[in-house]
C-alpha positions as CSV (number, residue, x, y, z in Angstrom):
1,M,49.4,37.0,261.9
2,K,49.1,34.8,259.0
3,E,46.9,35.3,256.1
4,C,46.2,32.2,253.5
5,L,44.9,32.5,250.3
6,I,43.7,29.2,248.4
7,I,42.5,29.6,244.6
8,T,41.6,26.6,242.5
9,V,40.9,27.3,238.8
10,P,40.4,25.0,235.6
11,C,43.2,23.5,234.5
12,N,43.8,25.8,231.8
13,L,46.2,28.5,230.5
14,R,43.2,31.3,230.1
15,F,43.1,31.2,233.8
16,R,47.0,31.4,234.6
17,D,46.4,35.7,234.3
18,P,43.8,36.8,236.3
19,V,45.2,34.8,239.4
20,G,48.8,36.2,238.6
21,A,47.3,39.6,238.6
22,L,45.9,38.9,242.0
23,L,49.5,37.4,243.4
24,R,50.9,41.0,242.1
25,Q,48.6,42.6,243.9
26,I,49.8,40.6,247.4
27,C,53.2,41.8,246.0
28,L,52.6,45.3,245.6
29,E,50.6,45.6,248.6
30,L,53.3,44.1,250.8
31,E,55.7,46.3,248.7
32,R,53.6,49.2,249.5
33,T,53.0,48.6,253.6
34,N,55.9,46.6,254.9
35,G,59.1,47.7,252.3
36,S,59.4,43.8,251.1
37,E,62.1,42.6,248.5
38,P,62.2,44.9,245.8
39,N,62.3,42.3,243.5
40,L,59.5,40.1,245.2
41,K,57.2,40.9,242.3
42,H,59.4,39.7,239.5
43,H,60.5,36.3,241.2
44,V,56.8,35.5,242.8
45,L,55.1,35.9,239.1
46,S,58.0,34.2,237.1
47,A,57.7,31.1,239.5
48,F,54.2,31.0,239.2
49,N,53.5,31.5,235.2
50,E,56.6,28.8,234.7
51,S,54.7,26.4,236.6
52,F,51.3,26.9,235.5
53,N,52.5,27.1,231.6
54,N,54.2,23.5,232.8
55,L,51.0,22.5,234.6
56,T,48.6,22.8,231.5
57,R,51.0,21.9,229.1
58,H,51.7,18.7,230.1
59,A,48.0,17.8,231.8
60,V,46.2,15.0,230.4
61,D,42.3,15.8,231.0
62,E,40.4,14.4,228.7
63,S,37.2,14.3,231.4
64,G,37.9,18.4,232.2
65,E,37.9,18.1,235.4
66,I,41.7,18.2,236.6
67,E,42.3,21.8,238.5
68,I,45.2,24.0,239.6
69,E,45.2,24.7,243.2
70,V,47.5,27.9,244.3
71,D,48.5,28.4,247.9
72,V,49.7,31.4,249.3
73,V,50.8,31.9,252.7
74,V,51.2,36.0,254.1
75,D,52.3,37.5,257.1
76,E,52.9,41.1,257.4
77,N,56.3,41.6,255.9
78,H,56.4,38.6,253.1
79,I,55.1,36.0,251.3
80,V,55.7,33.3,253.5
81,H,55.0,30.5,251.2
82,H,53.3,29.6,248.0
83,Q,52.1,26.5,246.3
84,I,50.7,25.7,243.1
85,R,49.8,22.0,242.2
86,Q,47.6,20.1,239.9
87,I,44.6,18.5,241.5
88,D,42.2,15.8,240.1
89,P,38.7,15.7,242.0
90,T,38.2,12.0,240.9
91,D,40.7,10.8,243.2
92,F,38.9,11.6,246.2
């Protein structure tokens, strides 16, 4: 069974570490329960931190309304999909 986690936070670097801590726990749980890839945590967190840093560094958010959305899809054994993207609620 696949499970999906979607987190939306303000486009601000101070939110990177709390969201990263949650991703780290997901990876640790997969390693503990299913013996997933030994370097999973390192690969996921490295990609996440780089993406989050780039989005916050290059975002133009004078309105304070731009957000970052992190999507993670997990099955019984591993992370199937993870995505991080910038969203602007004024576009809706």
